[in-house]
C-alpha positions as CSV (number, residue, x, y, z in Angstrom):
1,X,48.3,222.1,130.7
2,X,46.8,222.4,134.2
3,X,43.0,222.1,134.4
4,X,40.4,224.3,136.2
5,X,39.6,223.2,139.8
6,X,36.1,223.0,141.3
7,X,36.0,224.5,144.8
8,X,33.5,226.0,147.1
9,X,33.9,228.9,149.5
10,X,32.2,228.6,152.9
11,X,31.4,231.8,154.8
12,X,32.3,231.4,158.5
13,X,31.0,233.3,161.5
14,X,27.3,233.2,160.5
15,X,24.5,231.3,162.1
16,X,23.8,229.4,158.9
17,X,26.3,227.7,156.6
18,X,26.6,229.6,153.3
19,X,28.6,228.2,150.4
20,X,29.5,229.5,146.9
21,X,30.4,227.1,144.1
22,X,33.4,228.3,142.1
23,X,36.0,227.4,139.5
24,X,39.7,228.4,139.8
25,X,41.3,228.9,136.4
26,X,44.9,228.0,135.4
27,X,47.4,230.8,135.6
28,X,47.0,234.5,136.6
29,X,44.1,235.3,134.3
30,X,41.3,237.3,135.7
31,X,39.1,234.6,137.2
32,X,38.2,233.8,140.8
33,X,39.1,236.6,143.3
34,X,38.1,238.1,146.6
35,X,37.7,241.9,147.0
36,X,38.9,244.0,149.9
37,X,35.7,243.0,151.9
38,X,36.2,239.3,151.2
39,X,33.3,239.1,148.7
40,X,33.7,236.7,145.7
41,X,34.6,238.3,142.4
42,X,34.6,236.8,138.9
43,X,36.8,238.1,136.1
44,X,36.8,241.6,137.8
45,X,39.6,243.9,138.7
46,X,37.5,245.9,141.3
47,X,39.2,246.3,144.7
48,X,41.0,242.9,144.4
49,X,42.6,241.7,147.7
50,X,43.7,238.2,146.5
51,X,43.4,235.8,143.6
52,X,42.7,232.0,143.5
53,X,44.1,230.2,140.6
54,X,45.8,226.9,139.5
55,X,49.6,226.5,139.1
56,X,51.4,224.5,136.5
57,X,51.8,221.6,138.9
58,X,48.0,221.7,139.5
59,X,48.0,223.2,143.0
60,X,45.5,225.8,144.2
61,X,47.3,229.1,144.7
62,X,46.4,232.1,146.8
63,X,48.0,235.2,145.4
64,X,48.0,238.8,146.9
65,X,48.9,241.4,144.3
66,X,51.2,244.3,145.1
67,X,49.4,247.0,147.2
68,X,46.3,244.8,148.0
69,X,44.7,244.9,151.5
70,X,45.9,242.5,154.2
71,X,45.1,238.8,153.7
72,X,45.6,236.1,156.3
73,X,45.7,232.3,155.8
74,X,45.0,229.9,158.7
75,X,45.7,226.2,158.7
76,X,45.2,224.0,161.8
77,X,46.7,226.5,164.2
78,X,49.3,228.0,161.8
79,X,48.7,231.6,160.6
80,X,50.4,233.4,157.7
81,X,50.1,237.0,156.7
82,X,50.1,236.5,152.9
83,X,53.0,238.4,151.4
84,X,52.8,240.5,148.2
85,X,53.4,238.9,144.8
86,X,54.4,235.4,146.2
87,X,52.1,232.4,145.4
88,X,51.0,230.6,148.5
89,X,49.8,226.9,148.1
90,X,46.4,226.3,149.7
91,X,44.9,223.0,150.6
92,X,41.4,221.7,151.4
93,X,39.9,223.3,154.7
94,X,42.3,226.2,154.7
95,X,40.8,229.5,156.0
96,X,41.2,232.9,154.5
97,X,40.6,236.2,156.3
98,X,40.1,239.5,154.5
99,X,39.0,242.4,156.6
100,X,36.2,241.2,158.9
101,X,35.2,238.3,156.6
102,X,36.5,234.8,157.1
103,X,36.0,231.9,154.7
104,X,36.9,228.2,154.4
105,X,38.0,226.6,151.1
106,X,36.7,223.1,150.0
107,X,38.6,221.7,147.0
108,X,36.7,219.1,144.9
109,X,39.0,218.3,142.1
110,X,39.0,219.0,138.3
111,X,36.0,221.0,137.1
112,X,34.1,219.5,134.2
113,X,33.5,223.0,132.8
114,X,34.1,226.7,133.5
115,X,31.3,228.6,135.1
116,X,30.8,231.8,137.2
117,X,30.4,231.5,141.0
118,X,26.9,230.7,142.2
119,X,25.4,230.2,145.7
120,X,24.7,226.7,146.8
121,X,21.0,226.4,147.8
122,X,20.4,225.6,151.5
123,X,18.7,222.3,152.4
124,X,15.0,222.8,152.9
125,X,14.4,220.4,155.8
126,X,16.5,219.7,158.9
127,X,18.1,216.3,159.3
128,X,19.3,214.4,162.3
129,X,23.0,214.1,163.0
130,X,23.2,210.5,161.6
131,X,21.0,211.3,158.6
132,X,23.1,214.4,157.9
133,X,26.3,212.4,158.0
134,X,25.0,209.7,155.6
135,X,23.5,212.3,153.2
136,X,26.6,214.4,153.2
137,X,28.8,211.3,152.5
138,X,26.7,210.3,149.5
139,X,26.3,213.9,148.1
140,X,29.9,214.8,148.6
141,X,31.1,211.6,146.8
142,X,28.8,212.4,143.8
143,X,29.8,216.0,143.7
144,X,33.5,215.2,143.7
145,X,33.0,212.9,140.7
146,X,31.1,215.7,138.9
147,X,33.6,218.4,139.9
148,X,30.9,220.4,141.8
149,X,30.5,222.0,145.2
150,X,28.3,220.7,148.0
151,X,27.1,221.8,151.4
152,X,29.1,220.1,154.1
153,X,27.5,220.4,157.5
154,X,29.8,221.4,160.3
155,X,28.6,218.4,162.4
156,X,30.1,215.9,160.0
157,X,33.5,217.5,159.2
158,X,36.4,215.4,160.3
159,X,38.7,216.8,163.0
160,X,42.4,217.4,162.0
161,X,44.5,214.2,162.3
162,X,46.8,214.0,165.3
163,X,49.9,214.6,163.3
164,X,52.2,217.6,162.8
165,X,50.4,220.6,161.4
166,X,51.3,220.9,157.7
167,X,53.5,223.9,156.9
168,X,52.2,226.7,154.6
169,X,54.2,226.7,151.3
170,X,55.1,230.2,150.0
171,X,56.7,230.1,146.6
172,X,59.2,232.7,145.2
173,X,57.5,232.5,141.8
174,X,54.7,230.5,140.2
175,X,55.8,227.6,137.9
176,X,55.2,228.5,134.3
177,X,52.2,226.6,132.8
178,X,52.9,224.0,130.2
179,X,50.7,222.7,127.4
180,X,51.4,219.0,128.0
181,X,48.3,217.4,129.4
182,X,48.7,215.4,132.7
183,X,48.8,211.6,132.3
184,X,45.9,210.1,134.3
185,X,45.7,206.5,135.4
186,X,42.7,204.5,134.2
187,X,40.0,204.1,136.8
188,X,38.7,200.6,137.4
189,X,34.9,200.1,137.0
190,X,34.3,202.9,134.5
191,X,31.3,201.9,132.3
192,X,32.1,201.4,128.6
193,X,31.6,204.4,126.3
194,X,31.7,204.3,122.5
195,X,34.2,206.4,120.6
196,X,31.3,208.5,119.3
197,X,30.0,209.2,122.8
198,X,33.5,210.0,124.0
199,X,34.1,212.7,121.3
200,X,30.7,214.4,121.9
201,X,30.2,216.8,124.7
202,X,32.4,219.4,126.5
203,X,36.1,219.8,125.9
204,X,38.5,222.3,127.7
205,X,40.4,224.5,125.3
206,X,43.3,226.8,126.4
207,X,45.7,229.1,124.6
208,X,48.3,231.7,125.6
209,X,47.4,235.3,124.9
210,X,49.4,238.5,125.5
211,X,47.2,240.5,128.0
212,X,48.5,243.8,129.3
213,X,52.0,242.9,128.1
214,X,52.0,239.5,129.9
215,X,51.5,236.0,128.6
216,X,48.3,234.6,130.1
217,X,46.4,231.3,129.6
218,X,42.9,231.8,128.4
219,X,40.5,228.9,129.0
220,X,37.1,228.1,127.6
221,X,34.6,225.3,126.9
222,X,34.4,223.7,123.4
223,X,31.2,221.7,123.0
224,X,30.7,219.2,120.2
225,X,27.0,218.2,119.6
226,X,26.3,216.1,116.6
227,X,27.8,218.0,113.6
228,X,27.9,221.4,115.3
229,X,30.3,223.0,117.7
230,X,30.1,226.0,120.1
231,X,32.9,227.7,122.1
232,X,32.5,229.8,125.2
233,X,35.7,231.5,126.6
234,X,36.0,232.1,130.3
235,X,36.4,235.8,129.5
236,X,36.8,238.2,126.5
237,X,40.3,238.4,125.2
238,X,42.0,241.8,124.7
239,X,45.3,241.1,123.1
240,X,46.9,238.8,120.5
241,X,47.5,235.1,120.9
242,X,51.1,233.8,121.0
243,X,50.7,231.0,118.4
244,X,47.2,231.5,117.0
245,X,46.3,227.8,116.7
246,X,42.9,228.2,118.5
247,X,42.1,231.7,117.2
248,X,39.5,229.9,115.1
249,X,37.4,229.3,118.2
250,X,37.6,232.8,119.5
251,X,36.9,234.3,116.0
252,X,34.2,231.8,115.1
253,X,32.6,230.6,118.4
254,X,30.1,228.4,116.5
255,X,30.0,226.4,113.4
256,X,30.0,222.9,111.9
257,X,32.3,220.1,112.7
258,X,33.1,217.0,110.7
259,X,34.5,213.8,112.4
260,X,36.2,211.3,110.2
261,X,37.2,208.1,111.9
262,X,40.6,206.7,110.9
263,X,42.0,203.2,110.3
264,X,40.0,200.4,111.9
265,X,38.4,202.7,114.4
266,X,34.6,202.7,114.3
267,X,32.2,205.1,116.1
268,X,30.5,202.2,117.9
269,X,33.9,200.8,119.3
270,X,34.3,200.9,123.1
271,X,36.8,203.5,124.1
272,X,38.3,200.9,126.6
273,X,39.2,198.7,123.7
274,X,41.7,201.2,122.3
275,X,45.3,201.8,123.5
276,X,46.8,205.1,124.8
277,X,48.3,207.0,122.0
278,X,45.8,205.7,119.4
279,X,44.5,208.2,116.8
280,X,40.7,208.0,116.7
281,X,39.7,210.5,114.0
282,X,40.2,213.8,112.3
283,X,38.2,216.8,113.6
284,X,37.5,219.5,111.0
285,X,36.0,222.8,112.0
286,X,34.0,224.9,109.5
287,X,32.6,228.4,109.8
288,X,31.2,230.9,107.4
289,X,34.7,231.3,105.8
290,X,34.9,227.6,105.2
291,X,37.4,225.2,106.9
292,X,39.0,227.1,109.8
293,X,40.9,224.3,111.4
294,X,41.7,220.6,111.3
295,X,43.1,218.4,114.1
296,X,43.8,214.7,115.0
297,X,41.8,213.3,118.0
298,X,44.0,211.1,120.1
299,X,43.5,208.9,123.2
300,X,45.6,210.0,126.1
301,X,44.3,207.1,128.3
302,X,41.0,205.4,129.2
303,X,39.8,208.7,130.7
304,X,41.0,211.5,128.4
305,X,41.1,212.6,124.8
306,X,43.1,215.4,123.3
307,X,43.6,217.2,120.0
308,X,47.2,216.5,118.9
309,X,49.7,219.2,119.6
310,X,53.5,219.4,119.7
311,X,55.6,219.5,122.9
312,X,56.0,223.1,124.0
313,X,52.9,224.4,122.1
314,X,51.1,227.1,123.9
315,X,47.6,225.7,123.4
316,X,45.7,222.6,124.5
317,X,42.3,221.0,123.8
318,X,41.4,218.0,125.9
319,X,38.4,216.1,127.3
320,X,38.0,214.1,130.5
321,X,35.9,211.0,130.2
322,X,34.3,208.9,133.0
323,X,31.3,209.7,135.1
324,X,30.5,212.9,133.2
325,X,30.7,211.0,129.9
326,X,27.9,208.5,130.7
327,X,24.8,208.5,128.6
């Protein structure tokens, strides 16, 4: 299952740099969009000119719906008039023009949670060129780890390398999303976390629903805090789920959770001491009606957990560990 991407949208052509922090959602669900004037939309169908979403192979996609106003993509000297109904793969630093508005995309990696777009506050004091470069390097590095967006001064942006300009990939159709979580390589130097700490916090939950006659991945944030859980979907669902496994979260967005550790696993064990594929615990969700769901919590690798599902299931619940998991 592809994960949401943290990006920021930089407005070009103004005297001051302006950035909007955003999250692109997996699949063609109503999420991040631009209207016919180039303004950022969130979960809205008003005057949509193009959409920004994540493909099954975890690429950021620019998509122009049938009948939408003209959209142009610029990349290091190449220009593409974005065609109707054909996904176009975009990369970091690509520029999009809609009407009189032109923006640049900054891609920061997987988003730790789903949130509506918000403006990035401007720096309050001017810095010298060297100080700006040093500050930008430090802040950008921290933001990438957290999945957020940061202001990147024009003075410190790197010039395009002296190689052939990358072509712009236009696809005939988007690859269908899959529920299988991506396998991530362990990152050296990650501080030890206990099993208990790893299970607590924000998880990404996704399930396929039928919306307007089409199958669509709906994503939300499941948060486990102590013996309680809460769930916040990225948007309200109007339509039935395909498999219904996670209906419990949409129907009962808050309740109690019971974690029962299995085998020799103890809550104080370091997550790094366990092996990929190990089963850590059972996770039982309770709401007013009693037990509404029960899952096995498994270790994908040293940086991710997931609730066990079968190959081909149209739902997924997983959690990324690492910097965001530190206490």
